[in-house]
N, CA and C atoms as a LAMMPS dump frame, in Angstrom:
ITEM: TIMESTEP
0
ITEM: NUMBER OF ATOMS
363
ITEM: BOX BOUNDS ff ff ff
-5.0000000000000000e+02 5.0000000000000000e+02
-5.0000000000000000e+02 5.0000000000000000e+02
-5.0000000000000000e+02 5.0000000000000000e+02
ITEM: ATOMS id mol type element x y z
1 1 1 N -162.166 -263.412 -427.056
2 1 2 C -161.1 -262.481 -427.421
3 1 3 C -161.676 -261.096 -427.761
4 2 1 N -162.86 -261.088 -428.376
5 2 2 C -163.469 -259.803 -428.728
6 2 3 C -163.77 -258.979 -427.48
7 3 1 N -164.217 -259.627 -426.431
8 3 2 C -164.504 -258.899 -425.196
9 3 3 C -163.237 -258.289 -424.604
10 4 1 N -162.141 -259.019 -424.682
11 4 2 C -160.858 -258.501 -424.195
12 4 3 C -160.439 -257.266 -425
13 5 1 N -160.628 -257.319 -426.322
14 5 2 C -160.284 -256.175 -427.163
15 5 3 C -161.168 -254.971 -426.844
16 6 1 N -162.448 -255.208 -426.56
17 6 2 C -163.338 -254.105 -426.191
18 6 3 C -162.872 -253.482 -424.88
19 7 1 N -162.519 -254.319 -423.912
20 7 2 C -162.049 -253.805 -422.619
21 7 3 C -160.756 -253.02 -422.795
22 8 1 N -159.793 -253.594 -423.524
23 8 2 C -158.524 -252.892 -423.756
24 8 3 C -158.73 -251.608 -424.56
25 9 1 N -159.629 -251.651 -425.53
26 9 2 C -159.942 -250.463 -426.318
27 9 3 C -160.558 -249.368 -425.465
28 10 1 N -161.421 -249.764 -424.539
29 10 2 C -162.05 -248.796 -423.652
30 10 3 C -161.028 -248.186 -422.692
31 11 1 N -160.1 -249 -422.212
32 11 2 C -159.026 -248.471 -421.357
33 11 3 C -158.165 -247.48 -422.159
34 12 1 N -157.795 -247.852 -423.385
35 12 2 C -157.006 -246.958 -424.23
36 12 3 C -157.768 -245.671 -424.52
37 13 1 N -159.055 -245.786 -424.75
38 13 2 C -159.891 -244.604 -424.997
39 13 3 C -159.904 -243.696 -423.773
40 14 1 N -160.098 -244.283 -422.596
41 14 2 C -160.097 -243.493 -421.359
42 14 3 C -158.78 -242.78 -421.14
43 15 1 N -157.681 -243.489 -421.355
44 15 2 C -156.367 -242.871 -421.209
45 15 3 C -156.136 -241.794 -422.26
46 16 1 N -156.629 -242.034 -423.475
47 16 2 C -156.499 -241.04 -424.538
48 16 3 C -157.247 -239.764 -424.214
49 17 1 N -158.447 -239.898 -423.673
50 17 2 C -159.219 -238.719 -423.265
51 17 3 C -158.501 -238.01 -422.123
52 18 1 N -157.991 -238.767 -421.185
53 18 2 C -157.222 -238.179 -420.087
54 18 3 C -155.988 -237.446 -420.627
55 19 1 N -155.405 -237.995 -421.699
56 19 2 C -154.224 -237.39 -422.312
57 19 3 C -154.486 -236.017 -422.91
58 20 1 N -155.748 -235.687 -423.155
59 20 2 C -156.072 -234.345 -423.635
60 20 3 C -155.723 -233.321 -422.561
61 21 1 N -155.859 -233.724 -421.309
62 21 2 C -155.651 -232.809 -420.188
63 21 3 C -154.309 -233.001 -419.482
64 22 1 N -153.692 -234.173 -419.638
65 22 2 C -152.421 -234.475 -418.985
66 22 3 C -151.354 -234.549 -420.067
67 23 1 N -150.405 -233.624 -420.072
68 23 2 C -149.479 -233.515 -421.191
69 23 3 C -148.59 -234.729 -421.442
70 24 1 N -148.297 -235.532 -420.457
71 24 2 C -147.394 -236.65 -420.68
72 24 3 C -148.09 -237.898 -421.24
73 25 1 N -149.411 -237.887 -421.27
74 25 2 C -150.146 -239.005 -421.877
75 25 3 C -150.407 -238.665 -423.34
76 26 1 N -149.991 -239.519 -424.247
77 26 2 C -150.144 -239.214 -425.673
78 26 3 C -151.563 -239.502 -426.164
79 27 1 N -152.324 -238.477 -426.455
80 27 2 C -153.719 -238.634 -426.842
81 27 3 C -153.888 -239.416 -428.141
82 28 1 N -153.266 -238.949 -429.21
83 28 2 C -153.504 -239.547 -430.518
84 28 3 C -153.099 -241.022 -430.58
85 29 1 N -151.92 -241.425 -430.105
86 29 2 C -151.591 -242.854 -430.159
87 29 3 C -152.567 -243.736 -429.372
88 30 1 N -153.034 -243.245 -428.238
89 30 2 C -153.984 -244.028 -427.455
90 30 3 C -155.334 -244.124 -428.16
91 31 1 N -155.763 -243.046 -428.804
92 31 2 C -157.008 -243.099 -429.564
93 31 3 C -156.871 -244.002 -430.785
94 32 1 N -155.693 -243.989 -431.415
95 32 2 C -155.456 -244.905 -432.54
96 32 3 C -155.47 -246.357 -432.081
97 33 1 N -154.897 -246.622 -430.913
98 33 2 C -154.938 -247.974 -430.344
99 33 3 C -156.374 -248.384 -430.052
100 34 1 N -157.149 -247.488 -429.453
101 34 2 C -158.557 -247.797 -429.18
102 34 3 C -159.303 -248.097 -430.479
103 35 1 N -159.053 -247.307 -431.515
104 35 2 C -159.723 -247.543 -432.797
105 35 3 C -159.335 -248.903 -433.377
106 36 1 N -158.056 -249.272 -433.296
107 36 2 C -157.609 -250.573 -433.821
108 36 3 C -158.255 -251.72 -433.047
109 37 1 N -158.319 -251.583 -431.723
110 37 2 C -158.929 -252.637 -430.91
111 37 3 C -160.428 -252.734 -431.163
112 38 1 N -161.086 -251.59 -431.309
113 38 2 C -162.513 -251.603 -431.625
114 38 3 C -162.756 -252.155 -433.019
115 39 1 N -161.865 -251.88 -433.957
116 39 2 C -161.999 -252.396 -435.323
117 39 3 C -162.02 -253.919 -435.316
118 40 1 N -161.168 -254.523 -434.46
119 40 2 C -161.078 -255.98 -434.396
120 40 3 C -162.218 -256.608 -433.607
121 41 1 N -162.891 -255.819 -432.759
122 41 2 C -163.852 -256.437 -431.865
123 41 3 C -165.291 -255.96 -432.034
124 42 1 N -165.49 -254.701 -432.396
125 42 2 C -166.852 -254.16 -432.419
126 42 3 C -166.985 -253.074 -433.485
127 43 1 N -167.575 -253.42 -434.623
128 43 2 C -167.771 -252.404 -435.667
129 43 3 C -168.593 -251.216 -435.166
130 44 1 N -169.532 -251.464 -434.265
131 44 2 C -170.365 -250.39 -433.731
132 44 3 C -169.52 -249.387 -432.932
133 45 1 N -168.644 -249.87 -432.047
134 45 2 C -167.776 -248.985 -431.273
135 45 3 C -166.755 -248.277 -432.164
136 46 1 N -166.253 -248.992 -433.157
137 46 2 C -165.289 -248.39 -434.086
138 46 3 C -165.924 -247.213 -434.833
139 47 1 N -167.115 -247.426 -435.363
140 47 2 C -167.814 -246.354 -436.081
141 47 3 C -168.164 -245.207 -435.139
142 48 1 N -168.567 -245.533 -433.909
143 48 2 C -168.877 -244.491 -432.923
144 48 3 C -167.641 -243.613 -432.679
145 49 1 N -166.486 -244.253 -432.497
146 49 2 C -165.26 -243.509 -432.216
147 49 3 C -164.847 -242.645 -433.406
148 50 1 N -164.906 -243.202 -434.606
149 50 2 C -164.525 -242.422 -435.789
150 50 3 C -165.469 -241.246 -436.028
151 51 1 N -166.719 -241.408 -435.673
152 51 2 C -167.704 -240.35 -435.923
153 51 3 C -167.947 -239.461 -434.712
154 52 1 N -167.194 -239.676 -433.644
155 52 2 C -167.352 -238.838 -432.461
156 52 3 C -166.969 -237.408 -432.811
157 53 1 N -167.774 -236.423 -432.388
158 53 2 C -167.507 -235.037 -432.8
159 53 3 C -166.142 -234.485 -432.383
160 54 1 N -165.62 -234.871 -431.226
161 54 2 C -164.318 -234.361 -430.795
162 54 3 C -163.198 -235.365 -431.025
163 55 1 N -163.399 -236.612 -430.674
164 55 2 C -162.314 -237.602 -430.729
165 55 3 C -162.065 -238.137 -432.125
166 56 1 N -163.086 -238.225 -432.933
167 56 2 C -162.935 -238.764 -434.273
168 56 3 C -161.969 -237.963 -435.129
169 57 1 N -161.936 -236.671 -434.896
170 57 2 C -161.046 -235.801 -435.68
171 57 3 C -159.572 -236.143 -435.453
172 58 1 N -159.2 -236.446 -434.202
173 58 2 C -157.816 -236.849 -433.909
174 58 3 C -157.419 -238.042 -434.78
175 59 1 N -158.289 -239.032 -434.815
176 59 2 C -157.996 -240.284 -435.529
177 59 3 C -157.981 -240.051 -437.032
178 60 1 N -159.018 -239.384 -437.549
179 60 2 C -159.089 -239.15 -439
180 60 3 C -157.916 -238.315 -439.494
181 61 1 N -157.587 -237.236 -438.779
182 61 2 C -156.47 -236.385 -439.215
183 61 3 C -155.171 -237.152 -439.248
184 62 1 N -154.93 -237.936 -438.217
185 62 2 C -153.65 -238.645 -438.177
186 62 3 C -153.616 -239.773 -439.205
187 63 1 N -154.716 -240.501 -439.369
188 63 2 C -154.748 -241.594 -440.346
189 63 3 C -154.602 -241.075 -441.758
190 64 1 N -155.27 -239.972 -442.064
191 64 2 C -155.266 -239.471 -443.436
192 64 3 C -154.013 -238.662 -443.775
193 65 1 N -153.541 -237.842 -442.846
194 65 2 C -152.472 -236.898 -443.163
195 65 3 C -151.173 -237.112 -442.388
196 66 1 N -151.2 -237.946 -441.348
197 66 2 C -150.056 -238.1 -440.436
198 66 3 C -149.542 -236.722 -440.026
199 67 1 N -150.506 -235.879 -439.648
200 67 2 C -150.188 -234.5 -439.296
201 67 3 C -150.984 -234.084 -438.061
202 68 1 N -150.469 -233.067 -437.382
203 68 2 C -151.092 -232.538 -436.171
204 68 3 C -151.407 -231.06 -436.42
205 69 1 N -152.624 -230.61 -436.087
206 69 2 C -152.952 -229.197 -436.28
207 69 3 C -152.017 -228.293 -435.464
208 70 1 N -151.729 -227.113 -435.986
209 70 2 C -150.814 -226.169 -435.345
210 70 3 C -151.282 -225.831 -433.927
211 71 1 N -152.569 -225.597 -433.754
212 71 2 C -153.121 -225.268 -432.432
213 71 3 C -152.817 -226.362 -431.418
214 72 1 N -152.974 -227.618 -431.822
215 72 2 C -152.715 -228.75 -430.944
216 72 3 C -151.228 -228.826 -430.608
217 73 1 N -150.378 -228.572 -431.586
218 73 2 C -148.935 -228.563 -431.334
219 73 3 C -148.569 -227.501 -430.296
220 74 1 N -149.098 -226.29 -430.483
221 74 2 C -148.771 -225.202 -429.567
222 74 3 C -149.25 -225.517 -428.162
223 75 1 N -150.471 -225.983 -428.036
224 75 2 C -151.012 -226.306 -426.707
225 75 3 C -150.22 -227.447 -426.078
226 76 1 N -149.937 -228.483 -426.841
227 76 2 C -149.224 -229.637 -426.302
228 76 3 C -147.832 -229.276 -425.812
229 77 1 N -147.083 -228.593 -426.645
230 77 2 C -145.718 -228.219 -426.261
231 77 3 C -145.735 -227.261 -425.074
232 78 1 N -146.663 -226.332 -425.069
233 78 2 C -146.77 -225.399 -423.94
234 78 3 C -147.079 -226.134 -422.64
235 79 1 N -148.028 -227.05 -422.679
236 79 2 C -148.391 -227.795 -421.472
237 79 3 C -147.251 -228.698 -421.002
238 80 1 N -146.535 -229.287 -421.938
239 80 2 C -145.393 -230.12 -421.562
240 80 3 C -144.379 -229.277 -420.79
241 81 1 N -144.027 -228.113 -421.33
242 81 2 C -143.016 -227.291 -420.694
243 81 3 C -143.508 -226.669 -419.39
244 82 1 N -144.782 -226.289 -419.332
245 82 2 C -145.319 -225.751 -418.079
246 82 3 C -145.312 -226.823 -416.978
247 83 1 N -145.777 -228.003 -417.323
248 83 2 C -145.859 -229.079 -416.335
249 83 3 C -144.483 -229.542 -415.89
250 84 1 N -143.623 -229.848 -416.845
251 84 2 C -142.292 -230.344 -416.493
252 84 3 C -141.455 -229.219 -415.886
253 85 1 N -141.641 -228.009 -416.362
254 85 2 C -140.927 -226.868 -415.769
255 85 3 C -141.291 -226.679 -414.307
256 86 1 N -142.568 -226.805 -414.012
257 86 2 C -142.995 -226.716 -412.609
258 86 3 C -142.353 -227.82 -411.778
259 87 1 N -142.355 -229.026 -412.312
260 87 2 C -141.743 -230.152 -411.586
261 87 3 C -140.244 -229.922 -411.351
262 88 1 N -139.566 -229.395 -412.354
263 88 2 C -138.127 -229.12 -412.221
264 88 3 C -137.872 -228.09 -411.122
265 89 1 N -138.67 -227.041 -411.092
266 89 2 C -138.444 -225.943 -410.144
267 89 3 C -138.973 -226.27 -408.744
268 90 1 N -140.163 -226.874 -408.668
269 90 2 C -140.814 -227.007 -407.358
270 90 3 C -140.781 -228.407 -406.766
271 91 1 N -140.622 -229.424 -407.588
272 91 2 C -140.726 -230.789 -407.057
273 91 3 C -139.352 -231.418 -406.831
274 92 1 N -138.486 -231.333 -407.828
275 92 2 C -137.166 -231.972 -407.714
276 92 3 C -136.05 -230.931 -407.647
277 93 1 N -136.311 -229.862 -406.923
278 93 2 C -135.369 -228.745 -406.901
279 93 3 C -134.048 -229.074 -406.206
280 94 1 N -133.962 -230.165 -405.484
281 94 2 C -132.731 -230.497 -404.76
282 94 3 C -131.858 -231.529 -405.498
283 95 1 N -132.394 -232.125 -406.549
284 95 2 C -131.645 -233.162 -407.273
285 95 3 C -131.382 -232.703 -408.694
286 96 1 N -130.156 -232.278 -408.96
287 96 2 C -129.809 -231.76 -410.287
288 96 3 C -129.963 -232.815 -411.362
289 97 1 N -129.674 -234.072 -411.035
290 97 2 C -129.756 -235.144 -412.034
291 97 3 C -131.216 -235.406 -412.434
292 98 1 N -132.146 -235.278 -411.494
293 98 2 C -133.57 -235.445 -411.818
294 98 3 C -134.06 -234.273 -412.659
295 99 1 N -133.548 -233.072 -412.354
296 99 2 C -133.904 -231.902 -413.153
297 99 3 C -133.421 -232.068 -414.599
298 100 1 N -132.198 -232.579 -414.73
299 100 2 C -131.641 -232.808 -416.062
300 100 3 C -132.458 -233.845 -416.825
301 101 1 N -132.807 -234.933 -416.17
302 101 2 C -133.615 -235.976 -416.825
303 101 3 C -134.978 -235.433 -417.25
304 102 1 N -135.58 -234.643 -416.392
305 102 2 C -136.896 -234.075 -416.74
306 102 3 C -136.777 -233.08 -417.892
307 103 1 N -135.73 -232.295 -417.91
308 103 2 C -135.523 -231.362 -419.026
309 103 3 C -135.302 -232.13 -420.327
310 104 1 N -134.529 -233.217 -420.262
311 104 2 C -134.324 -234.054 -421.458
312 104 3 C -135.619 -234.689 -421.915
313 105 1 N -136.453 -235.105 -420.973
314 105 2 C -137.77 -235.656 -421.318
315 105 3 C -138.619 -234.606 -422.031
316 106 1 N -138.62 -233.387 -421.538
317 106 2 C -139.388 -232.312 -422.177
318 106 3 C -138.869 -232.045 -423.591
319 107 1 N -137.571 -232.054 -423.757
320 107 2 C -136.988 -231.855 -425.096
321 107 3 C -137.404 -232.989 -426.029
322 108 1 N -137.353 -234.224 -425.544
323 108 2 C -137.718 -235.38 -426.366
324 108 3 C -139.198 -235.339 -426.77
325 109 1 N -140.064 -235.002 -425.835
326 109 2 C -141.494 -234.926 -426.145
327 109 3 C -141.749 -233.807 -427.144
328 110 1 N -141.1 -232.676 -426.941
329 110 2 C -141.249 -231.546 -427.862
330 110 3 C -140.784 -231.937 -429.261
331 111 1 N -139.624 -232.565 -429.341
332 111 2 C -139.104 -232.997 -430.652
333 111 3 C -140.08 -233.964 -431.318
334 112 1 N -140.631 -234.892 -430.548
335 112 2 C -141.57 -235.875 -431.116
336 112 3 C -142.815 -235.171 -431.661
337 113 1 N -143.372 -234.254 -430.906
338 113 2 C -144.578 -233.544 -431.365
339 113 3 C -144.274 -232.729 -432.611
340 114 1 N -143.152 -232.021 -432.591
341 114 2 C -142.816 -231.162 -433.731
342 114 3 C -142.316 -231.931 -434.946
343 115 1 N -141.987 -233.212 -434.773
344 115 2 C -141.502 -234 -435.909
345 115 3 C -142.611 -234.357 -436.896
346 116 1 N -143.862 -234.261 -436.463
347 116 2 C -144.983 -234.534 -437.364
348 116 3 C -145.285 -233.296 -438.178
349 117 1 N -145.815 -233.51 -439.358
350 117 2 C -146.198 -232.385 -440.22
351 117 3 C -147.309 -231.579 -439.534
352 118 1 N -147.426 -230.333 -439.934
353 118 2 C -148.484 -229.483 -439.397
354 118 3 C -149.675 -229.553 -440.343
355 119 1 N -150.824 -229.904 -439.791
356 119 2 C -152.046 -230.028 -440.588
357 119 3 C -152.552 -228.639 -440.923
358 120 1 N -152.743 -228.394 -442.194
359 120 2 C -153.246 -227.11 -442.647
360 120 3 C -154.713 -227.301 -443.02
361 121 1 N -155.566 -226.558 -442.367
362 121 2 C -157.024 -226.704 -442.636
363 121 3 C -157.542 -225.553 -443.428
């Protein structure tokens, strides 16, 4: 079972890192999932993830404060709207219902990101 948790944790970690660059993939929840899976399976991997210079901060900030830094909020919301806006204009420009669904998705993601407190450093 521990090997399965390590594999699943590594997949979640990979997706979480990818989520830094792809706006629709949620970085922090995937990193939290990876940390939980590593906690159950490998103390060494868990400590590595928590102490990672870039990724550990996502996990520590969210676990301790349940907050997202303002810079991350701005970048995330901007990327969501740029990406989904492009899709609305250039990809599904002939289907009004798909445009509406994508706009609603962008609103929902924005609301979710902004619903968390802003981390003040």
